[in-house]
C-alpha positions in Angstrom: -37.7 -6.0 5.8 -38.7 -3.3 3.2 -36.1 -1.7 1.2 -37.9 0.1 -1.4 -36.4 3.7 -0.8 -33.2 2.4 -0.4 -33.3 0.9 -3.8 -34.9 4.1 -5.2 -31.9 6.2 -3.7 -29.5 3.7 -4.8 -30.9 4.0 -8.4 -30.7 7.8 -8.2 -27.2 7.9 -6.4 -25.5 6.0 -9.2 -26.0 9.1 -11.5 -23.7 11.2 -9.8 -21.8 9.1 -7.1 -19.5 6.4 -7.9 -21.4 3.4 -7.4 -23.9 5.6 -5.4 -21.5 5.4 -2.4 -18.2 7.4 -1.2 -16.6 4.6 0.1 -16.4 1.1 -1.5 -17.5 -1.6 1.5 -20.7 0.6 1.9 -21.9 -0.7 -1.7 -22.6 -4.2 -0.1 -20.7 -5.8 -3.1 -19.5 -8.7 -1.0 -22.8 -9.6 0.5 -25.2 -8.7 -2.4 -28.2 -6.6 -2.7 -28.1 -2.7 -2.5 -26.5 -0.6 0.0 -28.9 0.6 2.8 -29.4 4.4 3.1 -29.7 5.7 6.7 -31.9 8.5 7.7 -31.1 8.9 11.4 -29.8 7.3 14.6 -30.1 7.7 18.4 -28.6 5.7 21.3 -27.8 2.0 20.2 -30.3 2.2 17.2 -30.0 3.2 13.5 -32.8 3.7 11.0 -32.9 3.4 7.3 -35.0 5.5 4.9 -37.6 2.7 4.8 -38.3 3.1 8.8 -36.2 -0.2 9.7 -34.9 -0.2 12.9 -31.5 -1.9 13.6 -29.2 -2.4 16.7 -26.1 -0.8 15.3 -23.0 -2.9 15.6 -21.3 -0.7 12.8 -21.3 2.4 14.8 -19.6 4.3 11.8 -16.9 1.8 12.0 -16.1 2.4 15.6 -16.1 6.1 16.4 -19.7 6.0 18.0 -18.5 4.2 21.1 -21.0 6.3 23.3 -23.9 5.5 20.8 -25.6 8.0 18.6 -26.3 11.7 19.8 -25.1 11.1 23.4 -26.8 13.8 25.4 -23.7 15.2 27.0 -21.6 15.2 23.6 -24.5 16.8 21.6 -24.9 19.7 24.4 -21.2 20.4 24.1 -21.5 20.4 20.2 -24.3 22.9 20.2 -22.5 25.2 22.6 -19.3 25.4 20.3 -21.6 25.8 17.2 -22.7 29.0 18.3 -19.4 30.4 18.2 -18.6 29.4 14.6 -17.6 26.5 12.4 -14.0 26.9 11.5 -11.4 29.9 11.7 -8.3 28.8 10.0 -6.8 29.7 13.3 -5.7 27.9 16.7 -8.2 27.3 19.2 -8.4 26.3 23.0 -10.2 23.0 22.2 -7.0 21.7 20.2 -4.9 22.2 23.4 -7.6 20.5 25.6 -7.8 17.5 23.3 -4.2 17.2 22.7 -3.8 17.0 26.7 -6.6 14.3 27.0 -4.8 12.3 24.2 -1.2 12.5 25.3 -2.1 11.9 29.0 -3.6 8.3 27.7 -0.6 7.4 25.8 2.6 7.5 27.9 5.0 7.5 24.9 3.4 10.5 23.4 4.6 13.8 24.4 3.1 15.8 21.4 0.3 15.3 19.0 -0.6 16.5 15.5 -4.5 16.6 14.7 -5.4 15.8 11.1 -8.8 14.9 9.5 -8.7 11.2 8.7 -6.7 7.9 9.7 -5.2 7.8 6.3 -3.9 11.3 6.9 -2.4 10.7 10.2 -0.8 7.2 8.7 0.9 8.8 5.7 2.0 11.8 8.0 3.5 9.4 10.5 5.3 7.5 7.6 6.7 10.6 6.5 7.9 11.6 10.0 9.5 8.4 10.3 11.6 8.7 7.3 12.4 12.2 8.3 13.6 11.2 11.6 15.7 8.3 10.6 17.0 9.4 7.4 15.7 6.2 5.6 13.2 5.4 3.3 11.6 1.5 3.5 8.7 0.6 5.4 7.7 -2.8 6.5 3.6 -3.6 6.8 1.9 -6.6 7.4 -0.1 -8.4 5.0 -4.0 -7.8 5.7 -3.2 -4.8 7.8 -5.0 -1.8 6.3 -3.6 1.7 7.0 -5.7 4.0 4.5 -5.7 4.4 0.9 -2.4 6.3 0.5 -0.4 4.9 -2.3 3.0 3.5 -0.5 0.6 1.4 1.9 -2.2 0.1 -0.7 -0.5 -3.2 -1.1 -1.5 -6.3 0.6 -4.1 -4.6 2.6 -7.3 -5.9 4.0 -10.7 -4.8 4.7 -12.2 -3.5 1.5 -9.5 -4.7 -0.7 -10.0 -8.1 0.9 -13.7 -8.1 0.6 -13.5 -7.1 -3.1 -10.8 -9.3 -3.9 -8.6 -6.6 -5.5 -4.8 -7.2 -4.7 -3.9 -3.8 -4.8 -5.2 -0.9 -6.8 -5.1 0.6 -10.3 -3.5 4.1 -10.1 -0.5 3.3 -8.0 2.8 3.1 -9.9 5.4 0.8 -9.1 7.7 3.5 -7.8 5.0 4.4 -4.9 5.5 1.0 -3.3 9.0 0.1 -4.1 9.9 1.1 -0.5 7.0 -0.8 0.8 8.0 -4.5 2.2 5.5 -7.0 3.1 5.9 -9.3 6.4 3.2 -11.8 7.8 1.3 -11.1 10.7 2.2 -12.9 13.9 5.5 -14.1 12.0 8.6 -12.5 13.3 10.8 -14.3 11.2 9.2 -12.4 8.1 10.2 -9.1 9.8 13.7 -10.1 10.8 14.4 -11.1 7.1 13.6 -7.6 5.9 15.4 -5.9 8.8 18.5 -7.6 7.5 18.3 -5.0 4.7 19.7 -1.3 5.0 17.2 1.7 4.7 14.4 0.6 6.8 12.7 3.6 8.5 10.0 2.0 10.4 7.6 -1.1 11.1 3.8 -0.1 11.0 1.2 -2.5 12.6 -2.5 -2.6 13.8 -1.8 -4.1 17.2 -5.1 -5.7 16.7 -5.6 -6.3 13.0 -9.4 -4.8 12.9 -9.3 -4.9 9.1 -9.0 -8.5 8.4 -11.4 -9.4 11.1 -10.2 -8.9 14.7 -6.7 -10.6 14.9 -4.6 -10.6 17.8 -1.0 -11.0 17.9 0.4 -14.1 19.3 1.8 -14.1 22.9 5.2 -13.2 22.0 5.0 -11.6 18.7 4.7 -7.9 19.6 7.2 -8.1 22.5 9.7 -9.5 20.1 8.8 -6.9 17.2 9.3 -4.2 20.0 12.5 -5.5 20.8 13.8 -6.2 17.0 12.8 -2.7 16.0 14.8 -1.3 18.9 17.9 -3.3 18.3 17.7 -2.2 14.4 17.2 1.3 15.2 13.9 1.1 13.4 10.9 3.2 14.5 7.6 1.2 15.6 4.4 2.8 14.3 1.3 1.5 15.9 -1.7 2.2 13.8 -4.5 2.7 16.6 -7.0 4.4 14.5 -9.5 1.6 15.3 -8.2 0.3 18.6 -7.5 3.8 20.3 -9.9 4.3 23.4 -11.8 1.0 22.4 -10.0 -1.4 24.4 -9.3 0.8 27.6 -9.0 4.4 28.0 -5.9 4.7 25.6 -5.1 2.0 23.4 -4.0 -1.4 22.7 -0.3 -0.8 23.6 -1.1 -0.8 27.3 -3.0 -4.0 27.3 -0.6 -5.8 25.2 2.5 -4.3 27.1 4.4 -2.3 24.8 4.9 1.3 23.8 5.6 2.4 20.2 7.4 5.2 18.8 4.7 6.9 16.8 0.9 6.2 17.4 -1.7 6.8 14.8 -5.3 7.6 16.1 -8.7 8.3 14.7 -12.6 7.2 15.1 -13.2 7.5 18.8 -10.9 10.4 19.3 -13.1 12.5 16.9 -16.6 11.1 18.5 -18.2 11.0 15.1 -16.5 13.8 13.5 -13.4 13.6 10.9 -10.5 13.5 13.1 -7.0 11.7 13.1 -4.1 12.2 14.9 -0.4 11.1 15.2 1.7 11.6 18.0 5.4 10.8 19.6 7.9 11.5 22.1 9.4 15.3 21.9 12.7 14.4 19.8 10.5 12.7 16.9 7.3 15.2 17.1 9.9 18.3 17.1 10.7 17.2 13.5 7.5 18.3 12.2 6.7 21.8 10.9 7.0 24.5 12.3 9.5 23.1 14.8 11.2 21.0 12.3 11.6 20.3 8.5 9.1 17.8 8.1 6.1 19.5 6.3 2.4 18.6 7.3 -0.4 21.1 7.0 -4.4 21.1 6.8 -6.9 24.0 6.6 -9.6 22.1 8.7 -7.1 20.3 10.9 -7.9 20.8 14.7 -11.5 22.1 13.3 -13.3 23.5 16.5 -16.5 21.4 16.2 -14.5 18.3 15.8 -12.3 19.3 18.6 -15.5 19.7 20.8 -16.9 16.5 20.0 -13.7 14.7 20.6 -13.4 16.3 24.0 -16.8 15.5 25.3 -16.7 12.1 23.9 -13.2 11.1 25.9 -14.4 12.9 28.9 -17.6 10.9 29.0 -15.8 7.8 28.1 -13.2 8.3 31.1 -16.3 8.9 33.3 -18.0 5.7 32.3 -15.1 3.4 32.2 -17.1 0.8 30.3 -14.2 -1.6 29.3 -15.1 -4.3 31.8 -18.6 -4.4 30.6 -17.8 -4.5 27.0 -15.6 -7.4 27.7 -18.5 -9.2 29.4 -20.7 -8.6 26.5 -18.2 -9.3 23.9 -17.5 -12.8 25.6 -21.2 -13.6 25.8 -21.8 -12.8 22.2 -18.9 -15.2 21.3 -20.3 -18.0 23.4 -23.8 -17.5 21.8 -22.4 -17.3 18.4 -20.2 -20.5 19.0 -23.3 -22.4 20.7 -25.7 -21.4 17.8 -23.0 -22.7 15.3 -22.4 -25.9 17.1 -26.0 -26.6 17.5 -26.6 -26.0 13.5 -23.4 -28.0 12.7 -21.6 -25.0 11.4 -18.0 -24.4 11.5 -17.1 -21.1 13.0 -14.2 -19.0 14.7 -15.0 -16.0 16.8 -12.2 -13.5 17.5 -12.5 -10.6 19.8 -10.7 -7.8 21.6 -12.3 -5.6 24.1 -15.2 -4.1 22.3 -14.6 -5.6 18.8 -15.5 -9.1 17.6 -15.8 -10.9 14.5 -17.1 -14.5 13.3 -15.3 -16.3 10.7 -17.3 -19.5 8.9 -14.0 -21.8 9.2 -12.5 -24.6 10.7 -9.1 -22.9 11.1 -8.0 -20.7 14.0 -7.9 -17.4 12.5 -4.3 -15.6 13.2 -3.3 -13.9 10.0 -4.6 -12.8 6.4 -4.3 -16.1 5.0 -6.3 -18.0 7.7 -8.8 -15.1 7.7 -9.4 -15.7 4.0 -10.5 -19.5 4.6 -13.6 -18.2 5.7 -16.6 -19.1 3.7 -17.8 -15.7 2.5 -21.1 -17.3 1.1 -22.2 -18.4 4.4 -21.2 -15.1 5.6 -23.7 -13.4 3.2 -26.6 -15.5 4.3 -25.7 -15.0 8.0 -25.6 -10.9 7.2 -28.9 -10.6 5.4 -30.8 -12.7 8.1 -29.0 -10.5 11.0 -30.3 -7.5 9.0 -33.9 -8.8 8.8 -34.0 -9.3 12.1 -32.9 -6.0 13.3 -29.0 -6.0 13.6 -27.1 -3.7 11.5 -23.7 -5.5 10.6 -20.5 -4.3 8.7 -21.3 -5.6 5.0 -18.1 -7.6 4.8 -16.7 -10.6 6.4 -13.3 -8.8 7.3 -14.7 -5.6 9.2 -15.1 -5.8 12.8 -18.3 -5.6 14.9 -18.2 -2.8 17.6 -20.0 -2.4 21.1 -21.2 0.9 22.5 -22.2 2.0 25.8 -25.7 2.8 24.8 -26.4 -0.9 24.2 -28.9 -2.4 26.7 -29.5 -5.9 27.8 -32.5 -5.8 25.7 -30.4 -5.0 22.7 -27.9 -7.6 23.3 -30.7 -10.3 23.8 -32.2 -9.0 20.3 -28.8 -9.7 18.9 -28.6 -13.0 20.4 -31.8 -14.0 18.9 -30.9 -12.8 15.5 -27.7 -15.0 15.8 -29.7 -17.9 16.5 -32.1 -17.6 13.6 -29.3 -16.4 11.3 -27.0 -19.5 12.1 -30.2 -21.8 11.4 -30.7 -20.2 8.2 -27.0 -20.8 7.1 -27.4 -24.4 8.1 -30.5 -24.7 6.2 -28.9 -23.4 3.1 -25.4 -25.0 3.4 -25.5 -28.3 5.3 
């Protein structure tokens, strides 16, 4: 695997870009080496500037659920491009995509589109405070909800990868109203709810930023009952899981309905789109109907809306969720078999089209147990997978993703790479 051109671009990029990247996980700091610079992608494949071809299991961290440059989606985007890029005014596409999103989530009467998951979450929290008249928010250790000040504490994903406990530049006052609970520990939530002034609990229903961690059997049910009894709103951050586990989100599969839902990634089909939505009485607090102000010049961008519409319509038509489940189960079995054959301790967590291996003996059920994974072994595993044509997230704590564009040949290539990579881990560490 040649990386000369990526190395050259990395060197040039450091002059005017921070770390030569625009998002920290892309820097490859937790796996070593230099960032890979991508030139193009099509279907299930992604190609770097050195001409290396990979089966893409990053998929832009989730949104490319149909693969890259799906023909139906691309045709729709080209059609809309002819009319202009942005208008600063309303378009029909916003209404169509809003209808598709609200139809997929029974608890959502109205939705507001924004430009990122971070923006969706910070707006949802402002809305929860406006609706309840209270200030405090409960979040879970290891769950990542974007980089807004109030939530950049005890977060997973890039922060976990880089071993940063919080962030410089976030004043104590910004997180004073943020309370931390433990994922899958209902007692830790109940303890906080004994206090007054809690507006909402926010949760990733599937914790995708500490490595695909599912709630225990009764945890979500108890959380929903507890928040209702306490008059506290429940915010589901489905930026990652929305439309990935089935057409809609994880809420239906897990059997609960949040008060406010945050979306992103798949809902934009690869363009910068986020969204937050809820029942009428909550959403009518938002300006121009209510006094909670939130705005965005490029929110509801017509090109982004067209991509989202085409993606969701095609996704509903294909209905790939049973196939995703089979493929993820197959890859789990293959990883566990390869680990066992090579005497490696391994846990594999998965949910729908998301999965992630952990190099640990312990069952991974929360942020603490996720951190028992041997990241040195993951580093070796990562680079061997890359060398054998599989593009993975350069972080132990990021989910792998599946796309409808993946073929049987792609999946068998991933299996072959897994077998080689596990042997490499055993040769180095056993």
